[in-house]
C-alpha positions in Angstrom: 13.9 -33.2 4.3 10.3 -34.2 3.5 9.7 -37.8 2.5 8.5 -36.7 -0.9 8.7 -40.1 -2.4 5.8 -41.2 -0.2 3.7 -38.2 -1.2 4.6 -38.6 -4.9 3.6 -42.3 -5.0 0.2 -41.4 -3.5 -0.2 -38.6 -6.0 0.7 -40.9 -8.9 -1.9 -43.5 -7.7 -4.5 -40.8 -7.5 -3.6 -39.4 -10.9 -4.0 -42.8 -12.4 -7.6 -43.1 -11.1 -8.6 -39.6 -12.2 -9.0 -38.1 -8.7 -6.9 -35.1 -9.5 -8.4 -32.6 -12.0 -4.9 -31.1 -12.7 -2.9 -32.3 -15.6 -0.8 -35.3 -14.8 1.8 -37.3 -16.8 1.0 -40.8 -18.0 2.0 -43.3 -15.3 3.7 -46.5 -16.5 2.2 -49.7 -15.3 5.5 -51.0 -14.0 6.1 -48.0 -11.8 7.6 -48.9 -8.5 8.5 -47.0 -5.3 12.2 -47.5 -6.2 11.8 -46.0 -9.6 9.9 -43.0 -8.2 12.7 -42.4 -5.6 15.3 -42.6 -8.5 13.5 -40.2 -10.8 11.8 -37.7 -8.5 14.1 -35.2 -6.7 12.1 -33.1 -4.2 8.3 -32.8 -4.8 6.5 -34.4 -7.7 6.5 -32.5 -11.1 7.9 -29.1 -10.1 7.1 -27.2 -13.3 5.9 -23.9 -14.7 2.6 -24.2 -16.7 2.5 -22.2 -19.9 6.1 -21.0 -19.8 5.7 -19.4 -23.2 3.8 -16.6 -21.4 7.1 -15.7 -19.7 8.8 -14.8 -23.0 9.4 -11.1 -22.1 10.8 -12.0 -18.7 13.0 -14.9 -19.9 14.4 -12.7 -22.7 15.1 -9.9 -20.2 17.0 -12.3 -18.0 19.0 -13.5 -20.9 19.9 -9.9 -21.9 20.8 -9.2 -18.3 23.2 -12.2 -18.2 24.8 -11.1 -21.5 25.4 -7.6 -20.3 22.8 -6.1 -22.7 20.5 -4.9 -20.0 21.1 -3.3 -16.6 18.0 -4.0 -14.5 15.2 -6.6 -14.5 12.2 -5.8 -12.2 10.2 -8.5 -10.5 7.1 -7.5 -8.6 5.7 -10.1 -6.2 2.2 -9.3 -4.9 0.2 -11.2 -2.3 -1.3 -11.7 1.1 0.2 -12.6 4.5 2.4 -15.2 2.8 4.2 -12.4 1.1 4.0 -9.5 3.6 6.4 -11.3 6.0 8.8 -11.8 3.0 10.1 -15.2 4.0 9.0 -17.0 0.8 9.6 -14.1 -1.6 12.8 -13.1 0.3 14.2 -16.6 -0.4 13.4 -16.2 -4.1 15.0 -12.7 -4.1 18.2 -14.1 -2.5 18.5 -17.0 -4.9 17.7 -15.1 -8.1 20.0 -12.1 -7.2 22.8 -14.5 -6.4 22.5 -15.9 -10.0 21.8 -12.7 -11.9 23.1 -9.9 -9.7 21.7 -7.7 -6.9 20.0 -4.6 -8.5 18.5 -3.5 -5.2 16.1 -4.4 -2.5 13.1 -2.9 -4.4 9.8 -1.8 -2.9 9.7 -1.1 0.9 7.1 0.4 3.2 7.1 1.6 6.8 5.1 -1.4 8.1 6.4 -0.7 11.6 4.7 2.7 11.6 1.6 1.0 10.4 1.9 -1.3 13.4 2.2 -4.6 11.4 4.9 -7.1 10.5 7.4 -7.0 7.7 10.9 -8.2 6.8 13.9 -7.0 8.8 15.8 -5.4 5.9 14.8 -1.8 6.8 14.0 -0.1 10.1 11.7 2.9 10.2 11.2 5.4 13.0 9.4 8.7 13.2 8.6 11.7 15.4 5.0 11.4 14.5 2.0 9.2 15.1 0.5 7.5 12.0 -2.9 6.4 10.9 -3.2 3.3 8.7 -5.8 1.4 6.8 -5.4 -1.9 5.0 -7.0 -2.6 1.6 -9.0 -5.4 3.2 -11.4 -2.9 4.8 -14.2 -1.1 3.1 -13.3 2.0 1.1 -13.6 5.1 3.3 -11.4 7.7 1.5 -8.1 6.5 2.7 -5.4 6.8 0.0 -4.5 3.2 -0.4 -1.8 2.8 -3.1 1.1 0.7 -4.0 1.7 -0.8 -0.6 -1.9 -1.9 -0.1 -1.9 0.0 3.2 -2.7 3.7 3.6 -0.3 5.6 5.9 -0.9 9.2 6.9 0.1 11.7 9.6 -1.4 15.1 10.4 1.9 16.2 12.0 3.1 19.2 10.0 6.8 18.5 10.7 6.7 14.7 10.3 10.0 13.1 9.9 10.7 9.4 9.0 14.1 7.9 9.5 14.9 5.1 7.0 17.7 2.8 8.3 19.0 -0.1 6.2 19.9 -3.2 8.2 21.4 -5.2 5.4 24.6 -3.7 3.9 24.2 -5.7 0.7 21.2 -3.6 -0.1 23.0 -0.2 0.1 21.3 2.1 -2.5 22.1 5.0 -4.7 18.5 5.8 -5.8 15.2 6.1 -3.9 11.8 6.3 -5.6 9.1 8.0 -3.5 5.4 7.1 -4.1 2.7 9.5 -2.8 -1.0 10.0 -3.7 -1.4 12.2 -6.8 2.4 12.0 -7.2 2.9 15.2 -5.1 6.2 16.1 -3.4 4.9 15.7 0.2 8.3 14.8 1.4 11.9 15.6 0.6 14.7 13.1 1.0 17.7 14.3 3.0 20.8 13.2 4.9 22.6 14.5 7.9 25.7 13.9 9.9 23.9 14.5 13.2 22.5 11.6 15.2 18.8 12.3 15.5 16.7 10.2 17.9 13.1 10.4 16.9 11.4 8.1 19.3 13.3 7.6 22.6 13.1 11.3 23.7 9.3 11.6 23.8 7.8 13.2 26.9 4.2 13.1 28.1 2.1 16.2 27.4 0.5 17.9 30.4 -2.5 20.0 31.1 -3.6 22.0 34.2 -6.4 21.9 36.7 -7.5 24.8 38.9 -8.4 23.4 42.4 -12.0 24.0 43.5 -13.2 24.2 47.1 -14.0 20.7 48.5 -11.8 18.8 46.0 -9.3 16.2 47.1 -6.1 15.1 45.5 -7.5 11.5 45.2 -10.7 12.8 43.6 -8.7 14.8 41.0 -6.4 11.8 40.3 -9.5 9.7 39.7 -11.0 12.3 37.4 -8.0 12.4 35.2 -7.3 8.6 35.3 -4.0 9.0 37.0 -2.6 8.3 40.5 -2.1 10.4 43.6 1.6 9.4 43.6 2.0 10.6 40.0 0.3 14.0 40.8 2.6 14.5 43.8 5.7 13.7 41.8 4.7 15.9 38.9 3.8 18.9 41.2 6.7 18.3 43.6 4.3 17.9 46.6 5.4 16.4 49.9 1.8 15.7 51.1 -1.7 15.3 49.7 -2.9 18.6 51.1 -4.2 21.0 48.4 -5.6 24.5 48.4 -8.5 25.9 46.5 -7.5 28.4 43.8 -4.1 26.8 43.2 -3.3 25.1 39.9 -2.1 21.5 39.5 -0.2 20.1 36.6 -2.1 17.1 35.2 -0.5 14.3 33.1 -2.1 13.2 29.9 -1.8 10.1 27.7 -0.6 12.1 24.8 3.1 12.4 24.1 5.1 15.2 22.7 7.4 14.1 19.9 10.7 15.8 19.4 10.7 18.6 16.8 13.2 18.3 14.1 14.5 21.5 12.3 14.6 20.6 8.6 17.7 22.8 8.2 19.8 19.9 9.6 19.1 17.9 6.4 21.2 18.1 3.3 18.5 17.6 0.5 19.1 15.0 -2.1 18.7 15.9 -5.8 15.4 14.6 -7.3 13.5 14.5 -10.6 9.8 14.0 -11.1 8.7 10.9 -13.0 5.3 9.8 -14.2 4.3 7.9 -11.1 6.9 8.8 -8.5 9.8 11.1 -7.5 13.4 9.7 -8.0 16.1 10.9 -5.6 19.7 10.2 -6.6 22.5 9.8 -4.1 26.1 10.6 -5.1 27.4 7.5 -3.3 25.9 4.2 -2.0 24.2 4.8 1.4 22.3 3.0 4.0 20.4 5.8 5.8 18.3 8.8 5.0 15.4 10.9 6.2 12.0 11.7 4.8 10.8 15.1 6.0 7.5 16.8 5.3 7.5 19.9 3.2 4.7 22.5 3.0 1.8 22.8 5.3 -0.3 19.8 4.2 -3.4 18.8 6.1 -2.2 15.2 5.8 1.2 13.8 4.9 0.6 10.5 3.0 3.1 7.9 2.0 2.5 4.9 -0.3 6.0 3.5 -0.3 9.6 3.6 -1.4 11.9 1.8 -3.8 15.6 1.3 -3.0 17.9 0.6 -6.0 21.7 0.6 -6.5 23.7 1.4 -9.6 24.7 -2.2 -10.3 23.3 -4.5 -13.0 20.9 -7.1 -11.6 17.5 -8.1 -10.3 15.3 -5.6 -8.4 12.8 -7.8 -6.5 9.9 -5.8 -5.2 7.4 -7.4 -2.7 4.0 -6.1 -1.8 1.9 -8.1 0.7 -1.1 -7.3 2.9 -2.2 -9.6 5.7 -5.7 -11.0 4.9 -5.7 -9.6 1.3 -7.7 -11.0 -1.6 -7.6 -10.1 -5.3 -10.9 -8.2 -4.7 -9.2 -6.1 -2.0 -6.6 -4.8 -4.4 -9.2 -4.3 -7.0 -11.0 -1.7 -4.9 -8.1 0.8 -5.3 -7.2 2.3 -8.7 -4.3 4.1 -7.1 -2.6 0.7 -6.5 -2.6 -0.1 -10.2 -1.6 3.4 -11.2 1.5 3.4 -9.0 2.3 -0.2 -10.0 3.2 1.1 -13.4 6.1 3.0 -11.7 7.9 -0.2 -10.8 8.4 -1.0 -14.5 7.8 -4.7 -14.0 9.3 -7.3 -16.3 7.6 -10.0 -14.3 4.6 -9.7 -12.0 4.0 -12.7 -9.6 0.7 -13.0 -7.9 0.4 -15.2 -4.8 -3.1 -15.0 -3.4 -6.0 -17.4 -2.9 -5.7 -18.5 0.8 -8.1 -15.9 2.1 -10.5 -16.6 -0.8 -10.4 -20.3 0.1 -11.2 -19.6 3.7 -14.2 -17.5 2.5 -15.2 -20.6 0.5 -15.6 -18.6 -2.6 -16.9 -20.4 -5.7 -14.6 -20.9 -8.7 -16.5 -18.5 -11.0 -16.4 -15.6 -8.5 -12.7 -16.2 -7.9 -11.9 -16.2 -11.6 -13.9 -12.9 -12.0 -11.7 -11.1 -9.4 -8.5 -12.6 -10.8 -9.4 -11.5 -14.3 -10.3 -8.0 -13.1 -6.9 -7.7 -11.4 -5.2 -9.0 -14.5 -6.9 -6.5 -16.7 -5.7 -3.6 -14.6 -2.2 -4.9 -14.6 -2.1 -5.5 -18.3 -3.6 -2.1 -19.2 -0.8 -0.3 -17.3 2.1 -2.8 -17.9 1.5 -4.4 -21.3 5.1 -5.6 -21.6 5.2 -7.5 -18.3 5.0 -11.2 -18.1 2.6 -12.5 -15.5 2.9 -15.6 -13.3 0.3 -16.8 -10.8 1.0 -19.2 -7.9 -1.8 -21.3 -6.5 -2.5 -21.1 -2.8 -0.5 -23.4 -0.6 -2.1 -26.4 1.3 -3.6 -25.6 4.6 -6.3 -26.7 7.1 -9.6 -25.0 7.9 -9.1 -26.5 11.3 -7.2 -29.4 12.9 -8.1 -32.5 10.9 -10.1 -30.5 8.4 -8.0 -29.8 5.2 -8.7 -26.7 3.1 -10.2 -28.5 0.1 -11.3 -25.2 -1.5 -7.6 -24.4 -2.1 -7.5 -27.3 -4.5 -10.5 -26.0 -6.4 -9.0 -22.6 -6.8 -5.6 -24.0 -7.8 -7.4 -25.9 -10.7 -9.3 -22.7 -11.7 -6.0 -20.8 -11.8 -4.5 -23.4 -14.2 -7.6 -23.6 -16.5 -7.9 -19.8 -16.6 -4.3 -19.4 -17.6 -5.0 -20.5 -21.2 -7.4 -17.7 -22.0 -5.8 -15.0 -19.8 -2.3 -15.9 -21.1 -0.3 -16.1 -17.9 2.1 -18.7 -16.5 1.4 -20.8 -13.4 3.4 -22.3 -10.6 1.2 -24.7 -8.7 2.3 -24.2 -5.2 -0.6 -26.3 -3.9 0.4 -29.4 -5.8 4.2 -28.9 -5.4 3.8 -28.9 -1.6 1.9 -32.1 -1.8 -1.7 -30.9 -1.7 -4.0 -32.4 1.0 -2.0 -35.6 1.1 1.2 -33.6 1.9 -0.2 -31.8 4.9 0.8 -34.5 7.5 4.3 -34.4 6.2 4.4 -30.6 6.2 3.5 -30.7 9.9 5.9 -33.6 10.6 8.8 -31.7 9.0 7.8 -28.5 10.9 7.1 -26.6 7.6 3.5 -25.7 8.5 3.0 -23.3 11.4 0.9 -24.0 14.5 -2.1 -22.1 13.1 -2.2 -24.7 10.2 -2.5 -21.9 7.7 0.8 -20.1 7.5 4.2 -21.7 7.2 7.3 -21.6 9.4 10.4 -19.7 8.2 11.8 -23.1 7.2 8.6 -23.9 5.3 8.5 -20.6 3.4 12.2 -20.7 2.5 11.7 -24.3 1.3 8.8 -23.1 -0.8 10.9 -20.3 -2.2 13.6 -22.7 -3.2 11.1 -24.9 -5.0 9.7 -21.9 -6.8 13.1 -20.7 -7.9 14.1 -24.1 -9.1 10.9 -24.4 -11.1 11.3 -21.0 -12.6 14.9 -21.5 -13.6 14.1 -24.9 -15.1 11.5 -23.1 -17.2 14.0 -20.5 -18.2 16.5 -23.1 -19.3 13.9 -25.1 -21.1 12.6 -22.1 -22.9 15.9 -21.3 -24.6 16.7 -25.0 -25.2 13.5 -25.5 -27.0 14.0 -22.3 -29.0 17.5 -23.5 -30.0 16.1 -26.9 -31.1 13.4 -25.3 -33.2 15.9 -23.0 -34.9 18.2 -25.9 -35.7 15.3 -27.9 -37.2 14.3 -25.0 -39.4 17.9 -24.7 -40.9 
């Protein structure tokens, strides 16, 4: 456990001399290390700023706990700290343990996009896929809810979706595609289909000309003499003009899947997605392309069950900033389909490394908030400040502190709640201890699994304390008015 008492004392001393711009409680003159150790449990002042902005979310939680509501949707959006889903995954685990597991929520074939993700779902396909993250300039790629465009030109593209955590077995799948078109059907099958391990290399042919040698032909096609001999069943390197050689290529031929093997799942079209309903809880299904589309695009899926509880969606893109999401209206259009009760925004690290000024940062945050509020007027919004990090070894990321303060100040006018991750993890002063306790990773920017899970626990505790305080205060005010 981190020696938070040491960090807390240092923070209290700085607060008393006005070094920190963030709001701090009044420090008694007789404060001692012993009293800090007695009164502070974990990091200093773990709280939610402006908790009244979470009225809709807190009310929804209460209704869920009283059996008056079946689902509460939380959507957690961010950068690489969220894409790996260690921090948000810990929050999901804790809040579903308390209020019920309503489903895994949003998921995306990160493996097919050749990037990292959580281990809850495994994707495989008989097709090659092109991807483009929202961090790159706009080029026509259909970047939507996942923040990553994913497309295939294979006419008979099939994706196998395999759940690896039985607790997230689902009865409903929501499919998000550009323009909300039924590019894929969802189906099941009793057959064991292997989409990736049966691939074979494609071949071409070469007609031998007079004067050519096998070694020269091998060099021309970037292969080896041995490979040509094996492929053509040759015992020697002797060749004859006019004969034809089989030539290997770097392309692979994926197995073709006949769609008649799938039992289609009943679906209905909704405003922003297609909903597929399974008769029983399941852990596996297939997406198979329908029609002869020039490009089969996919923006993501949602997995839900038929139980009452929390559906915790996570959307993260490595390297993302608020401005990157702001480039794509489709992202915000499809976000509406998640029916969020709470939207959590966890960005700022990449902006801090860009050394963005506070005013420019606020402009992008507010632009993002406007789009979210326009499409999700009922949703509560909570922003977390960026966590402490280093620009380089021995050089703390001080811009993160500036952005954290801007987030707090901006929350008054923009009416959102805040959890100050930067301060709750000790800020600049806490960095040596984060390293000592192996919570900060070797790159000095990201956190270890232990660090992310610890952060998730802190966030959950702060959120639940705000939830309890909200209704305690409401009860007190009601009693006083009687």
